[in-house]
C-alpha positions, 0 to 999 in steps of 0.5 A: 740639616737633620732632614737632609742627612736622613733623606741622603741616608735613605736615598743611598739605601734605596739607590744601592739596594740589592732589589729593584725599587720602583715608585709609580703613580698607578699608571707610570713609573716616577722613580727607578733605582740602579738595580731596577735599571739593570733588571729591565735592561735599561741604560739609565733611570730615564729610560724607565721613568714616565713609561706605563707600568703595564707596558712591562707586563705580559698581556695575559698577566695584565689583569692581575697586575692592574688589580694589585695596583688598584689595591695599592692606589684605591684601597691603600692596601699593601700587596703581599709578596708573590711571583710575577713575570715582567718584560725587559726593554728588549722583550725578554721575560724575567721572573721576579718576586714583587711586593708593593706598599702605598706611597704618597707622591706630593699628597697624591696616592702612589705605590712603592714596589720592590722586585727581586730577580728569581729567574736563576732560582726558578731555573734551578728549581725547574732543572731540579724538578726535571732531574728529579722527574727524570730519575724518578721515571728511570727508577720507577721503570728500571728492570733492576730493583732500586732500593734506598736505605737510611743510616739505620738500614731502614728501607725508604724507597723501592722501585716498582720493579719489586712487583715483577721480581718478588710479587710484592707491591711497593707498599708491601715491600717497604713494610718488610724488614731486612730479615723478612726480605732476605733469607737469614744467611743473606740478611746476616751477610748484608748487615755484616757488610754494612757494619764493616763499611761503617766501622772502616771510618768515614764513608768514601763518596766513591765506594762501591760494594757488590754482594749476592743476596737471596730474597724471598718472593711473595709465593715463598720461593726465593730469587738470587740478586746481585746488589751494587751498593753506594753511599747517599750524601746530601749537598753538604757531603753528609752521609744519608744512607745507601742506594742499592741496585739489584739484578736478578741472577737466578738464571746465571746462578743456575747456569753457573751451577750447571757449569760447575756440575758439568765441569765436575762431570767432565773432570770425573770422565777425564780422570777415568780415562786411562790414557794421558790427556792434556790441554795446552794454550797457544804458548804451549803451556799445560793448562789441564792434565789428568792423573794418567799424564801425571803418572807418565811424567812422574809429577803432580798436576800442580807441578805440570800446570803452567810448564812446557814439555821441555821442563819434563823431557829432553829438548829434542823430544820437546821440539817434536812436540812443539812442532806438532802443536804448532801445526794444529794451532796454525791449520786447525786440523787434527793431528795423529802422530807417533812420538817418542818420550823418555819418562821419569825413569829414563825409559823411552816410550812410544806414544801415539798422540791425537791432537785437536784445536779448541777455540773458546768464546773469547777466541783463545786457542788451545791444543787438546791431546790424548796420548796412547802408550803403544810401547807394549803394543809395539813390542808385541807387534815386533814379536808377532812379526818375527813369529809370522816371519818364522811361520812364513819361512816354515810354511814355504818350506812345507810347500817346497817339501810337498812339491818335492814329494809330489815330484818324487811320486811323479818320477816314480810313476814315470819309472813305473810307466817305463816298466809297463809295455801295455800302451793303455796302462802307460796312458793311465800312468801319464794322466796320473803324473799330469794330475800330480804335476798340476797339484805340485805346481800349485805348491810351487807357485805358493812357494815362489809367491809372497802370498802364501794363501792365494795363487795367481791363476794367470801365472799358474795356467801359463806354466801348467798348459805347456807342460800338459800339452807337451807331455801328451802330444807325442809327435803331433804338432799342437799349438796353443794360445792363452788369453788370461786375466790376472786373478788370485784365488785361495788354495782351496779353489786353485787345486780343483781349478788346476785339476779341471784345466788339466783334465780339459787340456788332456781331453782336447789332446787325447780325444779332440785332436785324436785323429789329427797330426796338428791342431790348436788349443785356446784357453781364455780366462776373464774375471767379471763381477766376482765370477771367474769364467774359463773357456777351453776349446780346440779345433778338432772333430768336436764332441760325439753326438749325445755327449754329456760329462755325467754320462761319461764313465772315464775318470777324467770327466768324472773328476771334472764334474765333481770338482766343478761342484766342489767349486760351486760352479757350472760347466757347459759344453758343445761343439763349435764350428771348429771343434769342442768347447768347454766353459767353466764359471765359478765364484772367485770367493766363497760367501764365507770368505 
């Protein structure tokens, strides 16, 4: 009874053991417990009992398994625990830990084998190794510097990128303390940050601390890095240290410093500009102003930033500003506009504002404006305009009086002429009257014209020619034709020009048509390439043989020669098929003009 009870107890222990248990005779299985049936994918122990043991062993593993069986059966020795690969009934592989001890089967040698499925553990181990390998490769090949610290802030790992960043080998870097790795100021800040983290209570698994540090290089120089630090925790959640990922930001720091200096420089320039300058965002709010604008609005910069125009000026004026701002924002075109602004003292100022569009790298749109206060300029302009108007009226009056005085002189000569009986002397007086009349006509043209500095030669000749011909023709029937281009010249050129035309017309009437009762005079004037060309011709007898103006001693021809030189022009002459021809050309403007 005791034997049966003992056998029953051991049978239950074996049958329900968590490990697979086999008994074999060195060749075939003779027993398999419930766990063995599950392990090999059988429906019942009968599917395993009687099967050859080596049928469940992969081909390449059979020699080693046969040797272990021989140790059990032949040498009666136990086989130590080892890992082995077996085959399931469906051909799938399973990884097990197996051990065996000798076992008598009805007096014959056999073996009792114990198998434990270690497949899930081995898979987890492989996955862990793969993960470790992957992250090790990632850490070893990262361009950023990866460091591990224990709870005592001692370096336990540093990625190979330390050589590229600092010039130290990994071993050299790990042998250095924090004080040797960082500049004193950075080391102090790092240790203080770690102390604050530790003293703040239990460390949060998700905490992230970012800090900028200055690190020593092997050559004695330094680099700036941005370090992001997290806590390291084991599988139980116990805090084990820190992991730090550091990125070289030396270039960024230099760029930031250059940007800071550039902004400082730009602000100095902005404040040095005497004109008000502002920057507004797309909502028409001020984001930047200079001292000149603050002075104009009577507000400090802090009171202006973030506000709009309507907060400082009347609504109707602000509406104009916003309208011009919107035009710049919508079109992107620069705008130059004259505006009115009521300042803090209630004085209305006239402003000329130039606005342009600025788009930052993020696409935000801003209005940049420069204001020029032209209130004083406008007042001076009005004063100057009034003064010019007064001078213009005065100058017109001067021309009017000169014309009147010349006409008085002409009238006196006319009266004097009537008192002279000698026809030759009367002709001299008449010629002098015509010369004076030509000069008086210049002043009359200036008086009538809106331009007090220049005379229109076309209008001038159209009025001068009839007067000269009518005063000299007497009872002759003389016709004339004018073909004149419009051209304006200065007074300095108009007066000698008028005297020359007067003399040439006089010469045509008195000499060219002297022996005829009828004739024609033609005057043509063109303007080509800044040169004025005038032709005066008649259909009379023509010039006498050997004629030359320089050789003629009459006052009229001497005036023509001298006045042509005064105009810096040239005079040509000759006899055509139907009379005499004089051609005058001179520059429209002097080089000094």
